[in-house]
N, C-alpha and C positions, 0 to 999 in steps of 0.2 A: 913674490911666494910665500907662504907664512913663516915664524919662528922654527917651527921645528924642520924644514925642510932644508934652512939653511945650517942646521948643524947635522945632516946627515948626510955621513961620508963620501956616496958612492948615490950618483944619482945617475938614472940610465933615461934618455930623450929618447922617446917613439914617435919617429919620424915618417908622415902617409911620401910615397913617391906615386911619381905618373903613372896611373895602367895604362896596361896592354892595349890595343883593339881588344881585340874577343871579350877582355875583362870589361870594359866599358862597356859593352853592347850587353855582353852580358846582363850586367848589375844592371842595365837600364830596363834591358826586359823584364829582368825577377824583381825590381824595383829595390833589389837591394845592394848597399856599397860592400864588394865584398874586403876591403882591401883593410876595413875598420874594426871585420868580423876578423882577421887575418889578426891587425894588431891586439883585438882578445885575447885572439886565442896565446898567441908568442908572451903577453904582458901575464897572463892569469901563470905558463910556465916558468916565467921568470921568477915570480912569488911565488909558487908551488916549492921550486929549486932552493930558492931565497932559504922559505920555513927548512927544507930538509936537512941544510951550512947553520941552522938553528938561527938567523937572519931576523928581522920585522922587515915588512914591508911594509908601502903606502901606496899609492897609487896616486896622483894628484890628475884633473883630466882638467880644471881650472888655473890657469896660469898666465903670464904675462906672455901670452905666446911672441910678442915683436923685441920683448928682452933674450928671448931663451937662444930668439933666432938669430938675433946680434951679435950676443956673447959667444955664439958656436959658429959664425959664420956660415947657418944655414942658409940655402936660398931661397929667393922667395920661392920660385915655383915648387917649393915644396913645405908640408904641413906639421907642423908640431901636434900632435893629438893626442899624446899623454908622456907624463912622466911617473920616473916609480923613484924611490926611497928605496933603499937600501942600508940598513946598520946593525946595530946592537942594540936592543929596547932600555932604558934604564927604569921601564914602569913593569911591575911585576906584569905575568897574562895572565889574564881574566878566565877565568872559568864559559864554554862556548854554553849558550840555551840555544838548542838545536831544536828544530821541530821537528814533529813525528812527522814519517815519511807520509803519512795518506794525506799530510796538511799540506803536501808541494808538489806528487806523485800525483795524478787517475789515468788510469784504463779506457779507454774507446770511448771515450768522452775529454770535454774540458773541464 
């Protein structure tokens, strides 16, 4: 992990469990990995809730999965997908530069 991850007071580790039969078959049929979609949804909700409470958050998708697994005694048949860091930021919050809605949304065509 990087320097700021060592300073974060809270680290939430999102772990992928095995899928049940119908989810596995449905994912295969649709060529989608539904567990990753679910993890993305919960990760965004965690970060939005943290922001609402005045906390900063950072999602880490690149970490030493083996070290995390060993430290937290996560079984080998589970996958560490994402780590979310939470804490109070020491840096000033900068103003976001948002794109215009017509740059990111389209109707009736791509």
